[in-house]
C-alpha positions, 0 to 999 in steps of 0.5 A, a space after each residue: 944285448 940283442 937289438 930289438 926288431 923295428 916294427 914294419 912301417 905302415 907304408 911298408 905294409 901298404 906296399 906289400 898289400 898292393 903288391 899282393 893285390 897286383 899279383 892276384 889281379 895279374 893271375 885273374 887277367 892272365 887266366 881270362 886272356 889265355 884260357 887253357 883248352 877245355 877237356 875233351 868231350 863228346 862235342 869237343 873232338 874238333 876243339 882245336 878247330 876253334 881254340 886260339 892257336 896259343 891255347 891249342 898248343 897248350 900255351 895256357 896262361 903262364 909267362 911273365 909281364 903284364 897283359 896288354 889290352 887295347 880297348 879302342 880301335 877301328 878298321 876299314 869297316 868304319 873309318 879306319 885304314 886297315 882291314 881287321 886282319 891287318 889291324 890284328 897283325 899290327 896289334 900282335 907286333 905291338 904286344 897286344 894280347 886282348 883287342 877290342 875292335 870298336 868300329 863306328 856303328 857296326 860290328 861287321 869286322 868282328 868275325 874277320 878279326 876273330 879269325 885272324 886273332 886265332 893265329 896269334 893267340 890274341 883274344 878279341 872283345 867284340 865291340 862297337 863305338 855308337 854315335 849318339 846325342 846328349 839332348 836333355 831338352 829334346 830340342 830338334 836339331 840341338 844336342 851334343 855329339 857323344 860316342 859310347 863304347 860297347 864291349 861284349 863277350 865272345 857270344 856277342 850281344 843278346 837280343 842282337 836284333 835290337 842292337 842291329 836295328 839301332 846300328 842300321 838306323 844310325 848307318 843309314 843316317 850317315 849317308 844322309 849326313 855325308 851328303 849334307 856335309 858335301 852340300 855345305 862344303 859346296 856352298 863354301 866353294 869346296 867341291 867334293 864329289 859323292 863318288 869320291 867319298 864313297 870310293 874312299 869309304 869302301 863298298 858297304 861302309 857308311 861314309 863318315 866325316 873322316 872319309 869326307 876329310 880324306 876326300 878333301 885332302 886328295 882333292 887338294 882343299 886341305 893339307 891333312 885330315 886334322 886341318 879338314 876337321 879344324 876348318 870345316 868338319 868339326 862339331 862347330 865347323 861350317 860344314 858339320 851335319 848331324 845324322 839320325 843318332 839316338 839319345 846317349 841315354 837310350 844307347 847306354 840302356 840298350 847296351 846294358 839290356 843286351 849284355 854289354 859294358 858301356 863306356 863314354 869315349 874321349 870325354 875330353 872332347 865334350 863341352 860339358 862333360 860333368 853334366 853328360 857323365 852324370 846323366 849317363 851314369 843315371 842311365 846305367 853307364 859303366 865306365 869312361 875313358 880316362 887314360 890316353 897315350 900322352 898320359 894325361 887324364 886332365 881331371 877325368 880320373 876325378 870325374 870317374 871317381 865322383 860317379 863311380 865309373 870304371 877308368 878305361 882308355 885306349 889308343 883310338 887307333 885308325 891307322 892314318 899314318 900321321 905323326 900325331 896318331 897314337 899307335 895301337 897298344 900305346 895305352 897301357 892300362 894297369 893290371 888292377 884296372 883290367 881286373 876291375 873291368 873283367 870282374 864287372 864284365 864277365 857276369 854280364 857276358 855270362 848272363 848274355 850267353 845264358 840268354 842266347 842259349 835259352 832262346 836258341 833252345 826255344 827254336 833250335 835250327 842250323 840257321 839260328 846256330 850259325 847266327 849265334 856263333 857269328 863272333 865265335 871261333 867255331 869252324 861251323 862249316 866243318 862241324 855242325 852240332 845241330 844234330 847232336 842236340 845237347 852237345 850244342 851247349 858244349 860246342 857254343 861255350 867252347 867257341 865263346 868262352 874260357 872254362 870258368 865262364 862255363 861254370 858260371 852259367 846255369 845251363 841245365 834247362 838248356 841242355 834238357 830242352 836240346 836233348 828233347 829236341 834231339 830225341 824228336 829228330 
């Protein structure tokens, strides 16, 4: 008698389905992270000038293993120690394939990061970490500091003037805030000179607490940056001061309005995370950091599930060179997590592309094109397609996106408007 085959257990079926889901997610993420070069077109003769090096060589989306994303990093355009170029090079050495540069209250480092990344086939997500306050009762001088991460497509934010205005106001407030902190430190017999702080920050960089802390270390008042925060500059410290931060809800709404994905940064630093997360979810928050380099989630995974938020994470790398600092790329997000992130983000990024192009079609000019492509991979100095009318669309989309992003955007109206403009010229 032949032996009867035992039916597969439910556990085995679940494992098979999970493996299949992971394989599909990996294919999806790889296809986005390493897009194939677009087919040659009338506007694409110089395509290799603005495609990532890996794509230009036909590297495509093949290869094995997971795709390493780094979704939280800082350069010397805010309070990081490395230039965007050095940051990208370090990310490359650590195996990062997709890097979000999220400097505090500025996106000034993105173009340099994009340029550096093109040499390594790394994809850059233009990002920013925005300083805000959660102050539900709108009491002057009250509220809890909150940081919101914004992630944009390669086209950057639509309605960029709105975001630029908010970030500029925050940065202006950082100068006043830093001076107030120095006054408080002087009152505590800790004399730190303004010139010392601004020199550390660098030309054109709004000084933050980390710059003040580094000045304190160099002046010999504390042993390290952590001690400066613990003893003086922390949120409850005697030298802490606020700037001109907008409400966290306003920030989340602006990110959504400008085509970005919003995520709450380091919620474990909040005094009352549940209340803040609930309020921000109502305002349109998309996700929150849950995963850390030490592997701890400390109940924040459950909070993300409770409010239906994406579970994200990143190293928050600054390049301080301290033993306790997580290196860039040390937070490895599951491929299914990355797939969920991209499936939420890409339609929003595509809508932003369409919005930007439609606005350009209303007022086409070389100056507006340069502004529109500030985060793109285009060699604008070499190839200026403003004279080719309709080809502006192909040029921009090649600079910004992968092939399937292009297919997602309805652009016939833009093409017709730009063709009419070219005829008039």
